[in-house]
Each structure stands twice: as structure tokens, then as C-alpha cells.
C-alpha positions as CSV (number, residue, x, y, z in Angstrom):
1,M,-31.8,6.9,-3.8
2,R,-29.5,10.1,-3.9
3,L,-28.9,10.4,-7.2
4,L,-33.1,11.3,-7.3
5,V,-32.6,14.0,-5.7
6,E,-29.0,15.3,-6.3
7,Q,-29.5,14.6,-10.4
8,P,-32.9,15.2,-11.3
9,I,-33.0,16.7,-14.3
10,R,-30.4,14.1,-15.5
11,M,-32.2,11.1,-14.2
12,R,-35.5,12.2,-15.8
13,A,-34.1,12.6,-19.3
14,E,-32.4,9.1,-18.4
15,T,-36.0,7.6,-18.1
16,R,-37.5,9.8,-21.2
17,G,-34.3,8.4,-23.0
18,L,-35.2,5.1,-22.3
19,D,-38.8,5.1,-23.1
20,G,-37.6,6.5,-25.9
21,L,-35.5,3.6,-27.1
22,A,-38.2,1.1,-26.4
23,S,-40.7,2.8,-28.8
24,I,-38.4,1.9,-31.5
25,S,-36.7,-1.1,-30.4
26,P,-38.6,-4.5,-30.8
27,W,-35.6,-6.1,-29.2
28,L,-35.9,-4.0,-26.1
29,T,-38.8,-5.1,-23.5
30,K,-39.4,-4.9,-19.9
31,L,-38.3,-1.8,-18.5
32,A,-39.2,-1.8,-14.5
33,W,-36.9,1.3,-12.3
34,G,-36.2,0.0,-8.8
35,L,-33.3,0.4,-6.5
36,T,-30.5,-2.3,-5.8
37,E,-30.0,-3.4,-2.2
38,S,-27.1,-0.8,-2.1
39,K,-30.1,1.8,-2.8
40,D,-28.7,2.5,-6.1
41,V,-31.6,3.5,-9.1
42,C,-31.6,0.7,-11.5
43,V,-33.9,-0.7,-14.4
44,D,-34.3,-3.8,-15.4
45,F,-34.9,-4.4,-18.6
46,D,-34.9,-7.5,-21.2
47,I,-33.2,-7.7,-24.9
48,T,-33.6,-10.2,-27.4
49,V,-31.4,-11.9,-29.8
50,N,-33.0,-14.2,-32.6
51,E,-35.5,-15.6,-30.1
52,K,-33.4,-15.9,-26.4
53,V,-34.3,-13.2,-23.9
54,H,-31.1,-11.8,-21.8
55,E,-32.2,-10.3,-18.6
56,A,-30.7,-7.7,-17.6
57,V,-30.1,-4.7,-15.6
58,L,-28.7,-1.0,-15.6
59,V,-27.3,0.6,-12.4
60,Y,-26.7,3.9,-11.9
61,P,-24.3,4.9,-9.3
62,A,-24.9,7.1,-6.8
63,L,-21.6,9.5,-8.3
64,F,-23.6,9.4,-11.8
65,P,-23.2,10.9,-14.7
66,E,-19.1,11.4,-13.3
67,A,-19.1,7.7,-12.6
68,P,-20.3,5.1,-15.2
69,A,-23.6,3.3,-15.4
70,Y,-22.9,-0.1,-16.1
71,V,-25.1,-3.2,-17.3
72,R,-24.8,-6.8,-16.2
73,P,-27.2,-10.0,-16.1
74,R,-30.1,-10.1,-13.5
75,K,-28.6,-13.4,-12.5
76,S,-25.1,-13.2,-11.0
77,D,-24.3,-16.6,-12.6
78,E,-24.5,-15.8,-16.2
79,A,-21.9,-15.5,-18.1
80,W,-23.1,-14.1,-21.8
81,S,-19.8,-12.9,-23.2
82,A,-16.0,-13.3,-23.7
83,H,-16.5,-9.2,-22.7
84,Q,-17.8,-9.6,-19.3
85,Y,-15.9,-9.6,-15.9
86,P,-15.9,-12.3,-14.2
87,S,-15.7,-11.1,-10.7
88,T,-18.9,-8.9,-10.6
89,G,-20.4,-10.3,-14.4
90,T,-20.3,-6.3,-15.4
91,L,-20.4,-6.4,-19.2
92,C,-17.3,-4.5,-20.8
93,L,-19.4,-2.5,-23.2
94,E,-18.1,0.5,-25.7
95,W,-17.8,2.7,-22.8
96,G,-16.6,2.5,-19.1
97,P,-13.9,3.7,-16.2
98,D,-11.0,4.3,-19.3
99,N,-13.1,6.2,-21.9
100,W,-16.4,7.6,-19.5
101,H,-17.8,10.8,-20.0
102,A,-21.3,12.5,-18.8
103,G,-22.7,12.3,-22.3
104,V,-23.2,8.7,-22.1
105,T,-26.4,7.7,-21.7
106,G,-28.1,4.4,-19.9
107,A,-29.8,4.5,-23.4
108,D,-26.2,4.3,-25.1
109,L,-25.6,1.7,-22.7
110,V,-28.7,-0.3,-23.7
111,V,-28.3,-0.4,-27.6
112,S,-24.1,-1.3,-26.6
113,T,-25.2,-4.0,-25.1
114,H,-27.6,-5.4,-27.7
115,M,-24.6,-5.0,-29.8
116,L,-22.2,-7.0,-28.0
117,L,-25.0,-10.1,-27.7
118,A,-25.4,-10.0,-31.8
119,Y,-22.1,-10.3,-32.3
120,E,-21.7,-13.1,-29.3
121,K,-24.4,-14.6,-31.7
122,F,-23.8,-14.0,-34.8
123,G,-20.3,-13.4,-35.4
124,P,-18.7,-16.6,-35.4
125,A,-20.9,-17.6,-37.9
126,I,-19.6,-15.4,-40.6
127,G,-16.5,-15.3,-39.3
128,I,-16.3,-11.6,-37.0
129,T,-15.9,-11.0,-33.3
130,A,-16.9,-8.0,-31.2
131,P,-15.1,-5.0,-31.1
132,S,-13.4,-4.4,-27.9
133,R,-11.8,-1.6,-26.4
134,H,-10.6,-4.7,-23.4
135,E,-7.3,-3.7,-22.7
136,Q,-5.8,-5.3,-19.3
137,T,-2.5,-4.6,-18.2
138,L,-0.6,-7.2,-16.4
139,G,-1.7,-6.3,-13.3
140,Q,-5.6,-6.6,-14.1
141,R,-4.9,-10.2,-15.5
142,V,-3.2,-11.5,-12.6
143,R,-5.9,-9.9,-10.2
144,V,-8.3,-13.3,-10.5
145,E,-5.3,-15.7,-10.2
146,T,-4.7,-17.0,-6.7
147,S,-1.4,-19.5,-8.2
148,R,1.3,-17.4,-9.3
149,F,4.4,-17.8,-10.6
150,I,7.2,-15.3,-10.7
151,V,9.3,-15.4,-14.3
152,T,12.6,-13.1,-13.3
153,Q,14.8,-11.9,-15.5
154,Q,17.4,-14.4,-14.2
155,L,15.0,-17.4,-14.8
156,Q,14.2,-16.1,-18.5
157,S,18.2,-15.8,-19.1
158,A,19.0,-18.9,-17.6
159,L,16.5,-20.9,-19.6
160,M,17.7,-19.2,-22.7
161,A,20.9,-20.2,-22.2
162,A,20.5,-23.8,-20.9
163,S,20.9,-27.1,-22.9
164,R,17.7,-28.1,-23.8
165,E,18.4,-32.2,-24.5
166,T,17.5,-33.0,-20.6
167,S,15.4,-32.1,-17.7
168,I,17.0,-29.4,-15.4
169,A,17.0,-29.9,-11.5
170,L,14.8,-27.0,-10.3
171,S,14.1,-25.2,-6.6
172,V,10.9,-23.4,-6.2
173,G,10.0,-20.8,-2.9
174,T,6.5,-20.6,-2.4
175,L,4.7,-17.6,0.0
176,H,1.6,-18.0,1.2
177,R,-0.7,-14.8,2.1
178,R,-4.1,-14.3,1.4
179,P,-5.4,-16.5,-0.6
180,E,-2.8,-16.1,-3.4
181,F,0.1,-18.7,-3.9
182,V,3.3,-17.0,-5.4
183,A,6.4,-19.2,-6.1
184,V,9.4,-18.6,-7.4
185,A,12.4,-19.9,-9.3
186,T,15.0,-19.9,-6.7
187,Q,17.9,-22.4,-8.2
188,L,18.2,-24.1,-11.4
189,G,20.7,-26.7,-11.5
190,E,22.1,-29.0,-8.8
191,G,25.6,-29.2,-7.2
192,E,28.5,-26.8,-7.8
193,A,26.7,-26.0,-11.3
194,A,23.8,-24.8,-9.7
195,L,22.9,-21.2,-10.7
196,E,21.0,-19.0,-7.9
197,F,18.7,-16.3,-9.2
198,G,19.3,-13.7,-6.6
199,V,16.4,-14.6,-4.0
200,P,16.7,-13.8,-0.5
201,K,17.1,-16.6,2.0
202,E,13.8,-15.9,3.8
203,I,12.6,-17.4,0.0
204,S,15.2,-19.8,-1.2
205,D,16.4,-21.5,2.2
206,P,13.9,-24.4,3.6
207,N,15.7,-23.8,7.3
208,A,14.5,-20.1,7.4
209,F,10.6,-21.6,7.4
210,A,9.0,-18.5,5.9
211,S,8.5,-19.9,3.0
212,W,7.4,-23.8,1.2
213,V,10.4,-24.8,-0.8
214,R,10.1,-27.5,-3.2
215,K,12.1,-29.2,-5.6
216,G,11.5,-30.3,-9.2
217,F,12.1,-29.8,-12.9
218,V,12.2,-28.0,-15.5
219,V,10.5,-30.0,-18.4
220,W,11.5,-29.3,-22.2
221,C,8.1,-29.7,-23.9
222,D,7.3,-28.2,-27.4
223,E,3.5,-29.4,-27.6
224,W,1.1,-29.4,-24.8
225,A,-2.0,-28.8,-26.7
226,S,-3.0,-32.3,-25.7
227,L,-2.6,-31.6,-21.8
228,P,-5.6,-30.1,-20.0
229,N,-5.9,-26.9,-19.0
230,P,-5.4,-26.5,-16.4
231,V,-3.8,-29.3,-15.4
232,K,-5.4,-31.4,-12.2
233,D,-4.8,-34.9,-12.3
234,Q,-1.1,-35.4,-12.0
235,A,-1.8,-38.8,-13.7
236,V,-2.5,-37.4,-16.9
237,L,0.4,-35.3,-17.1
238,R,2.8,-38.0,-16.0
239,D,1.4,-40.0,-19.4
240,V,1.4,-37.0,-21.9
241,L,5.7,-36.0,-20.5
242,K,6.1,-40.5,-20.5
243,A,4.7,-40.7,-24.0
244,K,7.2,-38.0,-25.2
245,G,10.0,-39.4,-23.0
246,R,10.2,-36.3,-21.2
247,W,8.5,-37.5,-17.9
248,P,11.2,-36.5,-15.1
249,W,11.2,-39.3,-12.3
250,Q,12.2,-42.8,-12.6
251,D,8.8,-44.2,-11.5
252,D,4.8,-43.9,-11.8
253,E,4.6,-43.3,-8.5
254,Q,2.5,-40.0,-7.3
255,Q,5.4,-37.1,-6.8
256,A,5.6,-34.1,-4.4
257,G,7.3,-31.3,-6.3
258,F,7.3,-28.6,-8.9
259,L,7.6,-29.1,-12.5
260,L,7.9,-25.9,-15.2
261,L,7.2,-26.8,-18.8
262,A,8.8,-24.8,-21.6
263,D,8.9,-24.6,-25.0
264,G,11.1,-23.5,-28.0
265,Q,9.6,-19.9,-27.4
266,L,10.9,-20.0,-23.9
267,R,6.6,-20.0,-22.8
268,L,5.9,-21.8,-19.1
269,R,3.7,-23.5,-18.0
270,P,4.2,-23.9,-13.9
271,I,2.5,-26.9,-12.0
272,A,2.8,-27.7,-9.1
273,L,2.7,-31.7,-7.8
274,F,0.9,-32.8,-4.8
275,K,0.8,-36.6,-3.1
276,S,-3.5,-37.1,-2.5
277,A,-5.5,-40.2,-2.2
278,E,-8.5,-38.3,-3.3
279,G,-8.7,-34.9,-5.1
280,S,-6.4,-32.7,-7.3
281,T,-3.3,-33.8,-7.8
282,A,-1.7,-30.6,-9.9
283,V,-2.2,-27.2,-9.6
284,E,-1.2,-25.4,-12.6
285,Y,0.3,-21.7,-11.9
286,F,-0.2,-17.9,-14.0
287,A,3.2,-17.6,-15.0
288,V,3.8,-13.6,-14.4
289,D,6.2,-12.3,-17.1
290,C,8.3,-9.8,-14.4
291,A,11.6,-9.6,-16.4
292,D,13.0,-6.1,-16.8
293,K,13.7,-6.4,-20.3
294,G,16.9,-4.6,-19.5
295,Q,15.1,-0.9,-18.1
296,V,17.3,0.9,-16.1
297,R,16.0,2.3,-12.9
298,Q,18.9,3.7,-10.8
299,P,20.4,6.8,-11.4
300,E,23.5,6.2,-13.4
301,R,25.4,8.0,-10.8
302,N,24.1,5.5,-8.0
303,A,26.7,2.4,-9.8
304,V,29.7,4.1,-7.8
305,L,28.1,3.1,-4.7
306,Q,28.4,-0.8,-5.9
307,Q,32.1,-0.4,-4.3
308,K,31.3,1.2,-0.5
309,R,30.6,0.5,2.9
310,I,28.3,2.5,5.3
311,A,28.1,2.3,8.9
312,I,24.7,3.3,10.4
313,V,24.6,4.0,14.2
314,G,20.8,3.9,15.6
315,L,18.3,1.8,13.9
316,G,15.3,3.9,15.3
317,S,12.8,6.3,13.4
318,V,15.3,7.5,11.1
319,G,17.8,5.2,10.9
320,S,15.9,1.8,10.0
321,K,14.8,3.7,7.1
322,V,17.9,4.8,5.7
323,A,19.6,1.6,6.0
324,V,16.9,-0.1,4.0
325,S,16.4,3.0,1.2
326,L,20.4,3.1,0.5
327,A,20.0,-0.5,0.2
328,R,17.4,0.1,-2.7
329,S,19.6,2.5,-3.8
330,G,22.6,0.4,-4.3
331,V,24.9,-0.1,-1.7
332,P,26.1,-3.3,-1.1
333,R,28.3,-3.4,2.2
334,F,26.7,-2.2,5.6
335,L,27.6,-2.1,9.2
336,L,24.4,-1.6,11.7
337,I,24.8,-0.5,15.6
338,D,22.4,-0.3,17.7
339,D,21.8,-2.0,21.3
340,D,17.9,-1.9,21.3
341,F,15.1,-4.5,20.2
342,L,11.8,-3.7,18.4
343,K,9.3,-2.8,20.9
344,P,5.3,-2.7,20.1
345,S,5.6,1.4,20.4
346,N,8.4,1.4,17.5
347,L,5.9,0.6,14.8
348,L,4.5,4.3,14.9
349,R,7.5,5.2,13.4
350,N,9.9,2.5,12.5
351,Q,10.5,0.6,8.9
352,L,10.2,-2.6,10.8
353,D,6.6,-4.5,11.4
354,W,5.4,-7.2,13.6
355,S,7.1,-9.5,11.6
356,S,10.6,-8.1,13.7
357,M,9.2,-8.0,16.9
358,G,11.2,-8.5,19.6
359,Y,13.9,-9.2,17.5
360,D,17.3,-7.1,18.1
361,K,17.1,-4.1,16.0
362,V,20.2,-4.8,14.4
363,D,19.2,-8.0,13.0
364,A,16.1,-7.5,11.9
365,V,17.0,-4.8,9.7
366,Q,19.3,-6.8,8.1
367,S,16.8,-8.9,6.9
368,A,15.3,-5.8,5.7
369,I,17.9,-5.4,3.8
370,R,18.4,-8.4,2.5
371,L,15.2,-8.8,1.4
372,V,15.3,-5.8,-1.2
373,H,19.3,-6.6,-2.0
374,P,19.7,-9.9,-1.6
375,A,23.8,-10.0,-2.1
376,A,24.1,-7.4,0.5
377,D,27.5,-8.0,3.1
378,V,25.2,-6.6,6.0
379,A,27.8,-6.8,9.4
380,C,25.4,-6.3,13.0
381,R,26.7,-5.3,16.4
382,S,24.6,-5.3,19.0
383,F,26.3,-2.0,21.2
384,R,25.4,0.9,22.7
385,F,27.6,3.9,21.6
386,A,29.2,6.1,24.4
387,G,27.6,3.6,26.6
388,Q,28.8,0.7,29.3
389,E,30.4,-2.2,27.0
390,S,33.5,-4.0,27.4
391,S,36.9,-1.4,26.4
392,S,37.9,-4.3,23.9
393,Y,34.7,-4.7,22.0
394,N,34.3,-0.9,21.7
395,T,37.7,-0.4,20.2
396,T,37.1,-3.2,17.8
397,V,33.4,-1.7,16.9
398,L,35.2,1.8,16.2
399,E,37.5,0.8,14.5
400,Q,35.3,-1.4,12.2
401,I,33.5,2.1,11.5
402,A,36.5,3.7,10.7
403,A,37.0,1.4,8.1
404,C,33.7,2.3,6.0
405,D,33.2,5.1,3.8
406,L,30.7,6.8,5.1
407,V,29.3,7.0,8.8
408,V,25.5,7.8,9.1
409,D,24.5,9.3,13.1
410,A,21.0,8.6,13.2
411,T,20.7,8.5,17.1
412,A,20.2,12.5,17.6
413,S,22.2,12.3,20.9
414,Q,25.1,14.3,21.5
415,K,27.2,12.4,23.2
416,V,27.2,9.7,20.5
417,F,27.8,12.3,18.2
418,S,31.1,13.2,20.0
419,S,32.3,10.0,20.1
420,I,32.0,9.2,16.5
421,A,33.1,12.7,15.4
422,A,36.9,12.0,16.9
423,I,37.0,8.8,14.9
424,C,35.6,10.2,11.6
425,T,37.7,13.1,12.4
426,R,41.2,11.0,12.6
427,R,40.5,8.2,10.2
428,K,39.0,11.3,7.8
429,V,35.7,9.5,7.5
430,P,32.4,11.5,5.9
431,I,29.8,11.7,8.5
432,V,26.2,12.7,8.2
433,W,23.7,12.9,11.1
434,G,20.1,14.9,11.5
435,E,17.7,15.1,14.0
436,V,14.0,15.8,13.5
437,F,12.9,18.3,15.8
438,A,10.2,17.0,18.4
439,G,6.8,18.3,17.6
440,G,7.5,17.3,14.0
441,I,8.0,20.9,13.0
442,G,11.3,20.4,11.0
443,A,14.5,19.0,11.1
444,L,18.0,19.2,10.8
445,M,21.0,17.2,8.7
446,A,24.1,18.3,8.4
447,R,27.7,16.5,6.9
448,S,31.4,16.7,7.4
449,L,33.3,15.5,4.0
450,P,37.2,15.5,4.5
451,G,38.5,17.8,2.2
452,L,35.8,19.9,1.7
453,D,33.8,20.2,5.0
454,A,35.3,21.7,8.5
455,A,35.6,18.7,10.7
456,P,32.3,17.6,12.3
457,L,32.5,19.0,16.0
458,E,33.2,22.7,14.2
459,V,29.8,22.2,11.7
460,R,28.1,21.4,15.0
461,K,29.2,24.4,16.6
462,A,28.5,26.3,13.5
463,V,24.8,24.8,13.4
464,H,24.6,26.0,17.3
465,E,26.1,29.6,16.8
466,Y,23.1,29.9,13.8
467,L,20.6,28.1,15.7
468,A,21.6,30.9,18.7
469,G,20.7,33.9,16.4
470,M,17.2,32.6,16.0
471,P,14.2,33.4,17.6
472,E,13.5,31.0,21.1
473,A,12.3,28.1,19.1
474,P,8.9,26.3,20.5
475,F,10.3,23.0,20.8
476,K,13.2,21.4,22.1
477,H,15.3,19.5,19.9
478,A,14.5,15.5,20.0
479,Q,17.7,14.7,21.1
480,N,17.3,10.5,21.9
481,Y,14.0,10.7,20.2
482,D,15.0,7.1,19.3
483,A,16.0,6.0,22.8
484,E,14.3,6.0,26.2
485,V,15.2,9.2,28.4
486,E,14.4,9.9,31.5
487,E,10.7,8.6,30.0
488,A,10.5,11.2,27.9
489,V,8.2,11.0,24.7
490,F,9.2,13.2,21.8
491,V,6.4,13.6,19.4
492,A,7.1,13.6,15.9
493,G,4.9,11.5,13.0
494,D,5.9,9.1,10.7
495,A,5.6,11.4,7.6
496,E,8.1,13.9,9.6
497,V,10.2,11.3,10.3
498,S,10.3,9.7,6.9
499,S,10.6,13.1,5.1
500,L,13.9,13.5,6.7
501,A,15.0,9.7,6.2
502,A,14.5,10.6,2.4
503,S,16.4,13.5,2.6
504,L,19.3,12.1,4.8
505,T,19.6,9.5,2.3
506,Q,20.2,11.4,-0.4
507,F,22.6,13.8,1.9
508,A,24.7,10.0,2.4
509,I,24.3,9.3,-1.4
510,D,25.4,12.5,-2.4
511,A,28.9,12.7,0.3
512,L,30.0,9.0,-1.2
513,I,29.9,10.4,-4.7
514,G,29.7,14.0,-4.9
515,K,32.6,15.2,-3.2
516,D,33.8,17.0,-6.2
517,A,30.9,18.6,-7.3
518,P,28.3,17.7,-4.6
519,R,24.6,18.5,-4.8
520,F,24.5,19.5,-1.8
521,P,26.8,23.3,-1.5
522,H,25.8,23.5,2.2
523,A,27.2,21.3,5.2
524,A,24.0,21.8,7.4
525,Y,19.9,22.3,6.6
526,L,17.0,23.0,8.3
527,I,13.9,21.9,6.8
528,G,10.6,22.9,7.7
529,F,7.7,20.3,7.9
530,Q,4.7,23.2,9.1
531,K,4.6,26.7,9.0
532,A,5.8,27.5,12.4
533,W,9.0,29.0,14.3
534,I,11.3,30.5,11.3
535,F,9.7,28.5,8.6
536,E,7.1,30.3,6.7
537,A,5.3,27.3,5.2
538,P,6.5,22.8,4.7
539,F,9.2,22.7,3.2
540,D,11.2,25.9,3.5
541,T,14.6,25.1,3.7
542,H,17.3,27.4,5.2
543,P,21.0,26.3,4.4
544,I,23.3,27.3,6.8
545,A,26.7,28.7,6.5
546,C,29.5,26.0,7.7
547,P,33.1,26.7,7.7
548,R,35.2,24.5,5.0
549,A,38.1,22.6,5.4
550,A,41.4,24.3,5.9
551,E,43.8,23.9,3.9
552,A,46.0,21.1,3.7
553,P,48.5,21.1,6.1
554,E,52.5,20.2,5.1
555,A,53.5,16.9,5.8
556,P,54.9,16.7,9.4
557,T,57.9,16.9,10.2
558,F,59.4,15.1,13.4
559,S,60.8,16.8,15.9
560,D,64.1,16.1,17.5
561,E,62.2,14.5,20.5
562,S,59.5,12.5,18.5
563,L,62.5,11.3,16.8
564,V,64.3,10.3,20.1
565,A,61.3,8.7,21.3
566,L,60.7,6.7,18.2
567,G,63.9,5.5,18.6
568,E,63.3,4.0,22.2
569,L,59.9,2.5,21.0
570,I,62.0,0.7,18.4
571,D,64.3,-0.8,20.5
572,M,61.7,-1.5,23.4
573,F,58.7,-3.7,20.4
574,G,62.0,-4.9,18.2
575,E,62.1,-8.0,19.6
576,H,58.1,-8.4,18.7
């Protein structure tokens, strides 16, 4: 109804156009205007093709003519054409969302409907099919499939190289979320010769209880035209495969498992089998080709990351996001350090979700990393830096940090930073750190690269001196904003935290691979997220001039006293 008020001239033209078409088209009858249940303007009309009457409705949505009008059968259960969307019954005509323009009229759609129905009726007899603009994406084709089998590049490559003489043992993990069942091959073959496909253990390991893991076979079958499509009866499948000598089990009993039929061109028919006294005993899955075809998605410079190990201290809002982003970037080895567990209030900004509620953050982030990088080597240390911990355990953690290629301090704690900075300075380990300012108005990120930048504490001193020369900030630094400090709550939204995490990830990657020619020329930056304080607009960035690394000193020489002391120590420990 709103359309009539907003577009009275256009809708008057629509009524006149359809009246004119009906006056010259004997196949078009019964023009009855009205409203749909949702109050959209519509017109019922009948089209006669070869004495068969098709009862249709043309619907004008409220946003017409910017949004396309459409035609469907008046009876929702009628299927008139292969060019018809099964979920809505809407006909796929010459115009739709992909090529619509405001000049298309309802009369045009009615004429297009008549042409489509005429093609459906007479086309087969004269050997022609209806022309189509209907080119669906893979996502559109999969949309209506509730049982999906993901064909990965690893599976496709393994099948190409596999022997086709006999059936091959297969393991399949299946996830169930909403109405869809999504299956993926996790292993081909058995025993020492088994080939793993790099699927996370949450899906491939039956003890993880996160997926339904089934055993079965790849069955080579060059012809399956005699099989119903889809297969619903296991006995029918068994009889066809037995006749070809391809049934992989020894007996004729019902089986519970998974079969992947494959022909010589590697066309696949995935079929799940069930034991059941009644109803379906087989469910056919839709094979979804997700092979990457050799596409390169990572920047070439990220290849260096495959040799690196990163320590991330603090897995709150910033640290959890940086960890997962680095895993997506190709970092294979992590040392995660945090002493906290995930609480409901953390969900506002943390990378984790309710599936990790109550778990230690180190363990939950480890799982999150392995879900995107299954082969990642992730060490977890539930440990509070600069807190009341065992001295021996403290030493162990510090040594492990010192053995990393980079340390990310995401705690926003001065006390923790000082402790980490001392270790990184002594062992010449790069470090990056950052914090969001309370109120989310901006953020700070900084680094210290041995041989390029000054030591971490000197960089921090330069940052503080720079801030001291700025106007008084309308905030206080969100120190420890990922921890509870005297019940203080620091306000910063997920968008601001995510923005810093993204920049800090870039900063970390550059620290690992760009030391000789870094993309970030400065050791510290202030980044604005809104117009406030010194920031003139969102993304206003202020580089901070920090001291560079001092020239390498000459190799140290031992004084006479040092040599005497070393001699005494050698004598003392010589027996050991």
C-alpha cells in the first residue's frame, strides 16, 4: 500500500500498461489488483498456453521500481519450470536482481513469463530450450543442500595419486549445526600408510566429541547411472556395487559408515549409511568442490613466518585477536601466556566465544589457533607475569620467552612490560606492544627491534616524553584493561580493540620479516579512532620519534679481575 502513495504516477502507468497488454494478448486474462499478506501491491493474472491455464501473481515490492517486481504461481506448491526458485516459487525471468533497472515494467515481466511457459511446453518437441540468464554461484547451488561433503584440495590430490584397483579406507568427520550436516574427509588409508588431510582434531578425533567421526571407503565406480539419484536405500546401493564387485564389506548386513563413490574423472558421490529397521538407510551428500586450484592467498613475504616462533603474553581482547590473526598469516609456533580464564563479560571484546566459557584462556586460544592452523605447535603456560608464582616456574617461562623470535606484550601492564623488556634486551629478542586508550579514542603501539631500535625501556621512555609534551589527555591509559584492577572498568569497544589488534599484527609481522627494510619506519605510533585529544579525525596517525639502536660496541675484553674470578669459578665447578 505504501508503494501507491510513494509512486502514484509509476503505479498508474503499471496498471495502464498491463491493461494495454491484455487488450492485444488473447493469452492474458483476469487482471485482478490487490495486496499480498505483507501488504505489497500485486496483480493476479492468468496465462493460457496450449489450452492450459497458469494462475500467476505479479508482486510489486514496497521499494519498486528500485527493487525488482517478480512473478510466481498463485499456488505455492506448483512447479512450472526448471527456471524457478524452489524455495519461493519465483520464476527466473529475463530480469532479476542481477540485471534489473527501473525501466523494466510489470508488462515486460508478464510477457517474459508467457515466453518461458511457451518454451517449456513446445521447446522439447522442436529441440530447443529456454534461454537462461540463470548462472548460480557455488554458494547459491549449495544453499538448498542440507547434507554437504567438502571436497578439499588435499582429498582431490590424494585421490588423483591413489590406486584404483581396490577400495580405500576412509575416515569422515561430520559437523551438525542448524539443519545442515557438513562432512569432510579427515584420513585416507589405514595404519602407517594413512594420509592425514590436516583437518583439526576437533573434527577428526572421535574423542574430541565435537564432530561425528565415521569410517568407510572410497569405492571406485566408473558407472552409476543405474543408481537412483539420490540414493535412499542401502540395499539398492549394495546390490549395484556387488554386481560390479565393488561392495567393500564382506557380508550383506546393514552397515553404518560412509562411502565415497569416485569415477575415472574424479566425480564424486558421497553417501552416508545407517542401520535402521525402517525409513532411509542411506543419505546422499552434495559434493562441494572447495579445492583451491593452486590459488595463492598469502603475501609472498609471509613465507618467512613459517620458520618463526612467537610468544604472546596476555590473551585478553587484544592478545587473543592477534594470536589467531598471526596463525592465519602462517605463523606455525606459539608460546601463549596468561593466568586468566574466560568469563561471560569477556565476550564483549575477546576473540573467544561461549564454546570456551570457563576454560583457561591459554587452552581456549590454543584451540582457536588450531581450528585455523591445524598443524600449529602451540605451547601454553598458565602463568601470571610479575605475580606470585613459583620462582623455578618463573625461570622456565622466561627462558622459553627468550627462545622465541618475537614477543608480543598484550597486557597493557607497565609491570609486566618491564619484566619482559629486561629479558628481551638481554637476549636480543624483538618485542612489540600496544594498548587501547580508555574511551576507545585511540591506541598506542610500539616496538623494539635489536640492531634497529633502542632497547624497549628506552623506546617506552621516548613515548612518555612525547606524551608529556602533548595537551592533557581526556583519558587515562587503559593499563591492565584486560585484567581486573581495583574493580576498575576501562571502556573500549570491540571495533577499537580489533583495529589495534589488526595494526599490531601487521607490526609484529613486519618486525619478524622486515628488519632490513621495515614497512613501519618508526618504532612507535599513536592511532586515532575518533576526533578527540590530538586526533583530528579517525585513523589520524602520529609517528613518535624514538632513538635508534646504538652502534654495536666492540667485543668485550675481560679485566684482570674478571679473569681471576672466572678461574676460581672453573676450579669450583670443574668437578661437575
